C-alpha angles and dihedrals in degrees: 000000000000121000092245089055091054091047091048090050089056089073088081093060106036134079140198089263093061122099113218121197113193127191120245123275127015096003093054090050091051092048091046093052098040110032140051115299140255108038137140106289108183113215118188092355102119112183097010108095096097093045091050091045092049091052092049092046092052092046094046107037091163092061130068111239116203120193115200110192139160127234093257093053091043093052093046091054097034095140092061093069089055089053091047089050089053093054095035099196104196091215094059119097120180119199115190115196106199118195093149090237142102093222097171092062099040111296100284117166117262124215089249094118089064091067124075096214095191093056093041093050090046088059092056120098097240133110098221118051130142138167118194149131115281104243123184094224092053104033099094092051092042092052094043093052091045098044096041096047112120093223140068101286139194125190121185113194124189106218139183115272103248138131124211118217099240127156116249119266103275094214122096113226090260090055090049089053092047094048092047093047092051092051097046 
């Protein structure tokens, strides 16, 4: 599956009350164009989606916080998942879309293949963790189980390397902040 197909499938399992934090670049554009607006679209914040999501989850324990990040962003901020695993906020869900590419900057290969995600996730102190191929027939159930778990959860999905031609998010970071603050 493509990342945009996974993000589109999330519509079935999210609500207006959810806070979605999306990593900079292509993933934020896909979230902006396919899911509920406004959300936290990180622009120029490579490696920070999990840290931002953790802060929002701790500050808003009554809301589900869903971080959607790519493998490049995840690897750049690798320490933040260890910190999140230490705090284990039950309302925090981390979705890693792994296409092994930095598509926003030209499709260069990431170092994702150097990490055994199953073993790494197994070492985390969280009750829900899974690493698997994103498959069309399974995606709705996979996302539902992950997003509706009552524990701190991490789902790593291996996806097809593809980039949708979507226009950039038209909001400046100040506008993103304003829209988000008015909603929540």
